[in-house]
N, C-alpha and C positions, 0 to 999 in steps of 0.2 A: 489628728488633723486629715482631713480627706486628702487625696492626690489631685482633686478638680481646683479645691480650695488652696492648697501648696504651687499649683500649677500658676493659679491667678495671681499669687503673691511674686512670684518668681516672674513673670509678665511685667506687674509695676515695675520690679525692682530693675528691670531692663531697661525699661521707657526711661527711667531717672539715670541711670548708669552710662547708657552708651548715648551716643548722637545720632541722629534721624540716620542717616546713610551707613551707620554700623549695626543699625538693630537686628536687621533681619541676618546679618551672618552670626550675633550672640543667639538670634533665636535658635538658628541651625545648632550651634555648639551647643546650647546648655539643652536641645531637645525637650524645649516648653512645649504644651499644648496650645493649639492655634487660639489665637486672639482674635476678637472681633475687631477692636479699637485699634488695632495696630496693623493686621493684615490685610483690612480691606483697605484701608489708604493705599497701601502697595501694589495688590493683586486687584483690586475691584472685587464686582460682587463674584461669590463663589456659591458652587452647588454646596447644596445641604450634606455636611461631611457624613451624618451618618447614615445617610439613604447611600451615600457613596459607598460608603464600606459594607452594606447589608448584603445579603444573599439576593440577586436580582432573577426572576423569574423569567423563562423565556416563553413567548405564547406560541400556540401553534403545535408544540409538539405530543400532546395527549393524543395516542391513538384509540382511546376507549370507544365503543360504538355507543350509538343511542338504542337501538333497539335491545331491549331488554333481555329476551331469548336470547341473542346473537352472544350478548355482553355476559351471560351467564356460561355461554357455552365455550366461548374463549377463556373464564378465569378459570375455568376446568382444567385447560391443558396450557396456558400459556402464565408465565412468570409475571408479576405487576412490578415495575421498577421505576425507580426516581433517578435521573441523570443530575449529575453535579459536575459542573466544570470550573476551573480558574483559570479566571483572565490575567495574563500576564503581560502581553504585550498585542500591538495591532489594536486596531479599531473595534468597537461593540458589534459592526457588523462582521467581522473577522471571528469572534466570541461565540456569535449566535451561528455561524454557518458551522465552527465545528461541533457544536452541541446537537445540531439539525442531524449532521451527519454519524455522531453517536447515536441518534435516535433511528437511524435509518438502519445501522448496525443491529442495533440491539430489537428491532422489527424482524429484520433477516433471522438472527438467533433464536426468534419462535418467543420474544416478550409483549409486552403490553407496556408503552410507555404512558405513565399518570402524569409525572412531572419534569419540568428540567428547571435546576436553578444555577445560575453563576458567581461565584466570589471573586471580586476586583482582588489582588494581591502583586505584591512586587515577585514575590515566589512561593511556590506551596510549602504550607507548612510541613516542618521535618517529622513532627509528630502525628497530625491527623490529618493532612493535606490541604484542608478547609482553614484551620485552627479549633482549637475547643468549645469557644463560643458558638461558633457558625457551625459546628458540630451537633450543639444542643438544637440549633433552631431545623438543622436537617431532621432532626429527630423528630421533632413536631411535626415535620411535613410528612414525614414517613407513618408518623399516627395518622394523621390526618386524612390520608390518601389511602392506607392499609395497603401499603406496598409492603412488599416482602423481598427486596432485592435494590441496592443501591450500587448505580455503575459510575467511576469515577472517568472522567475523560483525560486518562494520563496513565504513566505507568507509574503505580503504586509500591514502595519497599514493603516489603515483611512486616516491617512495625509499623509503618501508616496503616496496613490492612487490619493490623489485631487490635489499634486503637480506635480507629472508626468502626470498627465492627462492636468495639465494646460499649460505644458509646451510643449507635444508633439503633444496637439490639438486634438489626438482621443482617443478612449477609451482603458484603462488600467485594465487589470486583473491579477491577479494572479495564482500563480498553485493550490491553493486551491479551487479558483472558478471556475478552469476547470475541475477538477477532480470531483467536485458538477454536474457540467453542465453534467458529462459523465453518472454518476450515476443517474442523474435525466432522459437520455434518456433511460437508459439500465432497470431501476426497470418495473419488470412486476406485481410482486404479490400485494397484497394489504399492506401487512407489509415492504415490500422494498421499496415502494413508499412512504409510513408515516415516513419511517426513513431515506429517502433522503431529504423529506420535511423539516422534524426538521431541519436535519443538517444545510441546506440551511439558516433557519429562525436564527438559531444561529449563522450564518456566517455573515448574511445579518445585524442584529439588532445592534452592534456599527458603523454600515459602512452606515446609513441611512443618507442622507443629502438632504437638498430641494434648489430648486431655485427661488430666489424671497422671497418678504416678508410675502406671504402666509405661507410661510415653516420656518419663521424666528423666532427667540425667541419673547418673551413677550416684550410688549413696555413698558415703564415705566424708573424705576430706579430715583437718586438722591434724593431729600426730597419730593417726592411725590406731589400731588396735581391736579389741572382739567387736563384731558385728557392725564394721564400720567398710567391710570391703561390699562393693557394689555387685548384681548379679549378673556381671560381664556386658555383654551388647544388648542395650535396652532396644525396644522395638522401634521408636524412632530412629536409631542409626542403622537397625536392619533395616526398616524402609528405605533410607539413603543409600544404605550398597545393594539392595535388589534395584533400585532406579537407576544408579551409575552402570549396574550390570547388564541391565536393559538396554540404557543408552550405548554402551560398544556395541551390543550385537546389532541393533537397529542402525548404526554408523557402518557396521561391516556389510549389511544388507541393502543399503543405500549405495554403499561404494561397488559392488556387485551389479546392481541396477542400472548404475553411471557408466558401466562398463558396456553395458549393451547399448544404451542411449549413445555412446561415444562411436560404437563400431556401426551402427546405422549413418554417423555423421559422415564419419569416415568411408563410406560405400557412396555418399551423397557428393563427397570433395572429389573423389577419384573418378565419378562419373562425370566431372564438371559442371554439375547442375547447381545453380545459383540459388541462394536462400533468402526469404524475405521473411523476419518476424514481425509479426503483428506487437506492440506494446500499449499500455497506458492504465490511466484510472480506472478502478474496479465503475463496473456500469457505465462507460464509456462508449459500449456498442462496438468492443472486438469480435465477440463471438458473430454479433450481426452482419458486420464486413465481411468477417470471413466465409459466411454463407453466402453473402452476395458474391462474393469474388470468385467462389469454388463450387457453392452446392453442397458444402460439408455436412450439413443436416446436424451441428452442434446445437447442444442445448441454449435456448437464448431464453432470459427470464429478466423482469425488471427488480431485480435483488442483487444485492454487493456478492460479490465472489461465487456467483451462480455456477460457474465454470473454473475448477481448478486444474484439471489435470490437460497438460499442454496437448492440440492437435496440431499435426502435420499432414499438409493435403498439398497434392500435385495442381499447378495452376500452368496456366499458358497464356504468355502476353499476347497483345494484336499482330506483331509479325511472326508468331509462331515459336516463339523461344520459351522454354521448359522451365519453370522454377518451383521453388517449394514456399509454401506459405505456411507459418507457425504461428498458431494461436498460443501466448503464456498468460498466467495469472497475472490478475490485476494486482495495482498496486493502491496504496493508500497512504494517508497523511502519517509519519511514527509508525510504519509498518515496522512491528516489534522485529528487533533484532536476529531474534531466535529463529524466526519465518525466514530472514532473509539468508540465514545460513543454513537452514535443514533444507530450503528450496534453492540452492545454489545451482546444484546441478540441474534444475529445469528452468532456471534464468539464463544457464550457457547458453540456451538456444539463442538468446539475445547476441549475447556478444559474440559467438560464432558465425553469425547471419553475415549477408553482404548489404542488406540495408534494412533499416526500421523503419516500421509505420508505427509514429507515433499519435495514438488515436485519443481526443481529448472530447468532452462532452461540450458542444456549442451551447446547449441551451444551461448548463449549471452556471449559478450566480458568481463563481470565481474561477473562470476556467486557467487564468496564468497561475494559480495556487497548484491546481492539479496538474500542470505542464511541468512545475518545480519540484513536487514530489515526484514526479515518475522518475526526472533527471537525476535525481539525487539515487535514488535506486539503481539506475542504468550505470553511475557511475561505482558504485558499491561493486557491481559485477563485472567492472571493469570494460565495457562497452561503449566506453567513448570516442573512439576513434570511428565507430562504425558508421555510413551516412544517415541521416535522418529527414524524413518527410513528415512533417507535420500534417495529420488530417483531422480537420475540425467534422465532428460526425454531429448528428442531428439538427442539419441546417435547416431543416424544415420548420424545426421548431424553436431557433434560436433568435435571439434578437439581432435585426442587419447591421443595428451598431456596434455589438459585440461582433459579430464576424467581422465587419469591416476591421474592427480594432485589432484582433488575433490575425488576420491575413497580412496588415499592414506592419506588425512588429514580429513575425515569425517570415521572415522570408523564403524560406522552403515550405510553405505550406499550400492545403488547397481544401476547398468546403465540400463536404458531401454529406447524402442522407441516405445510409445504408438500407432505411425504411422506406424510402421513394425510388431510389436508384440515382437520384440525383447527383451530378459531380463523378458518378462509377467509370464511364468512358474514359475521361480525363485522368482518372488515378490510375488506370491502367497504363496510358498512355505514358504516363509520366513514371511509374514503374519500369516501363519498358527501357526508357530513357535513361533511367539511373542505375540498372542492373549492369554490373561489369560485362566488358565485350570481349570476345576470343582478341588475343593480340596479334595473330597472323592472319592475313588474307592472302586466299591462294585461289588458283585456278588449275583442275586437275580434269585428267580424261580417264576415268575408272572403268575398269573392264569389269563386265557383268558377273563374272565369276566372283569379284568381290565385292558384291555389293553390300559387306558388312560396315565398308569404310563411307560410304554413303549414308548407311543408318547412323552411322556414328557422329556423321557431321548434322544431321538432323538434330539428333538429341544433345550433344556436346557442344556444337557450334552454332552457329547465324548461316542458314544457307541465304545466299543473294539471289543465285539463278543455279536455274538445273534443266538441262537439255539431254533428253537420250538421242544419241548417233547409233550408225551402225556398229562402231568400235566400243561402245561404251556410254557412260553417262558424263557427260560436260558438266562439271559441276564447280560453281564460284561461291567459294564460302571463305567467311572469317571463323577460324579455329586456333586451339591454345598448339601450344610449339609440341606437343606429344604425338598429338593427330597429324601435324602438319610433317612430321618426320614418316611418318610412314604414308602420307600422300605423296609426298616429295619424287616417288619414283613414277609417277604418273602424269607428273607436270609436263605438258607440251614444250617442245623445242621453242614455240614461236612466243612461248610467255616469261621462258627465262631472260 
């Protein structure tokens, strides 16, 4: 007897056994198949269940070009990939946006997206991520499109990677491996390369696997005896040991570089220079904003994670106060925890700052989701107590209704356009108002022989007025307690 016929009989049996009000509970308890006669009365018209469970293609993801010559050229240098995602929660639009972001990541890594499918499930399959039946369908899509790689929109376990590769017969990678590959391409500084290498080794260590006897476990077992002892350390164990040794060396190097970065921060704190950190989602326009505010000349590109290495530039408020502006690495949804750990020293720029400019792309379909993803990483690095200004960038390309919604929900926010300069003067004034001010207001007549004190008042404090007299410089300023103590001997008696 087939399962469908037995399910049908079970449904009929339940219809006679249980009263109408208890039939739904009985169906849940017995886990029988859906019945058109019973369930239509209870729930009304239903979607086609086979269609609901099928792999659903996401339109508009293919980046294959129509020009034949350019297609041939790109096929020589780009991997051809199929994207697959598991939709476990949220709306269908959320699932499509997630896969569209995965397509953008794949393009940034240098791949050509041929197709993208989504599987509706309560949770990813423990063995093959999308289930064995849908994995067979994915294999047909791979054959049909001629793809050589499958990219999954999630972090796969080592077992899921192996089982899915065995079915689809092409290379399978997950979202984490894709982001690590992009970071490896874009890291330029010594510290950035070391951080990416450490994250890659952390990711690779549990996923090492070998082929053939040379990479298998040691021989032996049973009760022992002749010819049952293994050769000692197998190749896969040797690889694991070498990776652990390299990881330890990399951690030491990063710790040394972290010391240099900390010394620079201590110098800025010693000189009482306020710091502002630009944080935000990748491709939100952080580097463009840094260039607009300081003329830093940082690389700007319409690509995810175009800049990884933090850039610190000196800037000045409209009132003449000096501060530093730091551009940090971009964030993304489900940023791999390996990267968060490896880039912790870089992300500490955010935690040690006096003010965070949280840049969000106003033209993105779901900017609120970007804000939530970035704030999750900010919590991870312990920067929740730092004041935040939400800077809604790309206001020239954003929907006015979306801008109004963001500015209404985010109380401490401003809309700007780094490309056109819209809102930049207002942002500078807001930074000036939010930066911490020196605590002591003092008036002093500084002799010309102590001009260094006047210079310190300009660099470390906020000069309210300055007048040159015959006796010296009459200075009125807000300064920190240390400088106020140095200026105290020159305070006129009339001001006491």
